[in-house]
C-alpha positions as CSV (number, residue, x, y, z in Angstrom):
1,M,23.4,49.1,10.9
2,S,25.1,45.8,10.2
3,N,27.2,43.9,12.5
4,A,29.6,43.2,9.6
5,A,33.1,43.2,10.6
6,T,36.5,41.5,9.8
7,L,36.7,39.3,12.4
8,P,39.9,37.4,13.3
9,L,40.7,34.3,11.2
10,E,42.2,32.4,14.2
11,P,40.0,31.2,16.9
12,T,40.9,32.7,20.0
13,T,42.5,31.2,23.2
14,A,39.3,31.0,24.8
15,E,37.7,29.2,22.0
16,I,40.7,26.8,21.3
17,E,40.5,26.0,25.2
18,Q,36.5,25.5,24.8
19,A,36.6,23.5,21.8
20,R,39.3,21.2,23.8
21,G,37.1,20.8,26.6
22,Y,34.3,19.5,24.2
23,L,36.6,17.4,22.4
24,E,38.0,15.9,25.7
25,Q,34.2,15.4,27.1
26,A,33.2,13.9,23.6
27,R,36.3,11.4,23.9
28,E,35.7,10.5,27.7
29,E,31.9,10.1,27.5
30,M,31.8,7.6,24.3
31,Q,34.7,5.6,26.1
32,S,33.1,5.5,29.5
33,A,29.6,4.7,27.7
34,T,31.3,1.9,25.9
35,R,33.9,0.5,28.2
36,G,34.0,-3.4,28.8
37,L,31.0,-4.0,26.8
38,S,30.4,-7.7,25.6
39,H,30.1,-8.8,22.0
40,A,26.5,-9.0,22.8
41,Q,25.9,-5.6,23.9
42,W,28.2,-4.1,21.5
43,N,25.8,-5.8,18.5
44,Y,22.8,-5.6,20.2
45,R,20.0,-4.5,17.9
46,P,17.6,-1.7,20.0
47,A,14.2,-1.8,18.9
48,T,13.7,2.4,19.0
49,E,17.1,3.3,18.1
50,G,18.0,1.8,14.8
51,W,21.8,1.4,14.9
52,T,23.6,-1.2,17.1
53,I,26.1,0.8,19.5
54,A,29.2,-0.6,16.9
55,Q,27.3,1.2,14.4
56,V,26.6,4.5,16.0
57,L,30.7,4.4,17.1
58,E,31.6,3.5,13.4
59,H,29.4,6.6,12.4
60,C,31.0,8.7,14.7
61,A,34.4,8.2,13.6
62,W,33.5,8.1,9.8
63,T,31.4,11.7,10.7
64,H,34.9,12.9,12.2
65,E,37.0,11.9,9.0
66,L,34.2,13.8,6.4
67,V,34.3,16.9,8.7
68,L,38.1,16.7,8.8
69,R,37.7,16.1,5.0
70,R,35.5,19.5,4.5
71,I,37.9,21.7,7.0
72,A,40.9,20.8,4.9
73,E,39.3,21.1,1.7
74,T,37.6,24.9,2.5
75,P,39.6,27.6,1.0
76,V,39.9,30.5,3.4
77,D,37.5,33.3,3.3
78,S,38.9,36.5,4.5
79,A,36.1,38.7,3.7
80,E,33.7,40.9,6.2
81,T,31.4,38.7,8.7
82,D,28.4,39.4,10.3
83,A,29.8,39.1,14.2
84,A,26.1,38.7,15.4
85,E,25.4,35.8,12.7
86,V,28.9,34.0,13.7
87,A,27.8,34.3,17.6
88,A,24.6,32.8,16.8
89,V,25.7,30.0,15.1
90,D,28.5,29.4,17.8
91,Q,25.3,29.4,20.1
92,I,23.3,26.6,18.0
93,V,26.5,24.6,17.5
94,R,27.0,24.6,20.8
95,T,23.7,23.9,22.3
96,K,21.5,22.3,19.2
97,F,23.7,19.5,17.8
98,R,23.7,17.3,20.9
99,D,20.1,18.1,21.3
100,R,18.0,14.6,20.8
101,S,14.6,16.2,21.0
102,R,14.4,16.4,17.3
103,A,15.5,13.5,15.1
104,F,17.4,14.1,12.0
105,Q,18.5,10.9,9.4
106,A,22.0,11.1,8.3
107,P,23.0,11.4,5.0
108,E,23.5,7.6,3.4
109,I,27.1,8.7,3.2
110,M,27.3,8.9,6.9
111,H,26.0,5.5,7.6
112,P,27.9,2.6,8.9
113,K,28.8,-0.1,6.5
114,G,30.1,-2.2,8.9
115,E,33.5,-2.1,6.7
116,W,35.8,-1.7,9.8
117,S,36.3,-3.9,12.8
118,L,35.4,-2.8,16.1
119,A,39.0,-1.9,17.1
120,E,39.6,0.1,14.1
121,S,36.0,2.0,14.7
122,Q,37.6,2.6,18.2
123,D,41.2,3.3,16.8
124,R,39.6,5.7,14.4
125,F,37.9,7.6,16.6
126,S,40.6,8.0,19.1
127,E,42.7,9.5,16.0
128,T,40.1,11.9,14.7
129,I,39.7,13.7,18.4
130,A,43.1,14.0,18.4
131,R,43.4,15.5,15.0
132,F,40.8,17.7,15.9
133,A,43.0,18.9,19.0
134,R,46.2,19.3,16.2
135,L,44.2,21.2,14.4
136,L,43.1,23.8,17.0
137,D,46.6,24.2,17.3
138,S,48.1,24.4,13.9
139,D,45.4,26.2,11.6
140,A,45.3,29.9,12.0
141,A,42.5,30.3,9.7
142,L,39.7,28.3,11.1
143,R,37.4,31.1,11.7
144,G,38.0,31.9,7.9
145,R,37.4,28.3,6.3
146,R,33.5,29.1,5.8
147,G,31.3,27.2,3.6
148,P,27.8,25.8,3.4
149,S,26.5,23.3,6.3
150,P,24.0,21.0,5.7
151,P,23.7,19.9,9.5
152,L,23.0,23.6,10.0
153,I,20.5,24.1,7.1
154,A,18.7,21.3,8.3
155,M,18.6,22.1,11.6
156,T,17.7,25.7,11.5
157,N,15.3,25.3,8.6
158,G,17.3,27.4,6.4
159,A,17.6,30.2,9.1
160,H,21.6,29.4,9.1
161,Q,23.6,28.4,6.4
162,V,27.4,28.8,6.8
163,M,29.7,27.3,9.6
164,D,33.4,27.9,9.8
165,G,36.5,25.2,10.7
166,Y,36.1,25.8,14.3
167,Q,32.3,25.8,14.7
168,W,32.6,22.3,12.8
169,I,35.4,20.6,15.2
170,V,32.8,22.2,17.8
171,A,30.2,20.5,15.6
172,A,31.6,17.2,15.6
173,A,32.2,17.0,19.2
174,M,28.6,17.9,20.3
175,H,27.3,15.6,17.2
176,T,29.4,12.6,19.3
177,L,27.4,13.4,22.6
178,R,24.3,13.4,21.0
179,H,25.4,9.8,19.7
180,V,26.9,9.2,23.9
181,D,22.9,9.6,24.4
182,Q,21.6,8.0,22.0
183,I,23.8,4.7,23.0
184,R,22.8,5.7,27.2
185,C,18.9,4.8,25.7
186,V,19.9,1.8,23.9
187,Q,21.6,0.3,27.0
188,S,18.6,1.2,29.2
189,E,16.2,-0.8,27.0
190,S,14.9,-3.9,28.6
191,G,16.1,-6.2,25.9
192,F,19.8,-4.9,26.2
193,P,22.0,-7.8,27.1
194,A,23.2,-8.1,30.8
195,R,26.2,-9.2,29.6
């Protein structure tokens, strides 16, 4: 028996509030993890984590911009969807996208290029969080903007392949929280500058 059904294209009020909470948590945790850092701390090259904190922030801001573009360019698909599949992907996005127990290599397009100043990265990060929040209010078809998701495919070894616009927004927040955890690991290294 199939769970296929025509699900609403618009996220529910509860889903919107949940996504807002994740975005706010991502914004607050990133600000908390990076507040008051010195030039040496921003640019400390960690032994185990690869990217500097400045590069992590740039990566997060750039990833947000790519996700916003992906959502905008994905046409609405009003075909029947499998409610169980949507619920399963919702759960994966909420729990697995932050989990750092499994490493994933970011595609080259998402690597920090050092083309933005620190202030520009901070501004762009804040603006993308605000744009996600506005999108939750303005796009009545977020759940219908379904398409292939390379991160989901990698994370589930191909068991799940499609995410909708709402899921992309939550995934962006969780991706940021994953990198906040990375920043905290960098800050706990013995060689991290005291100031």
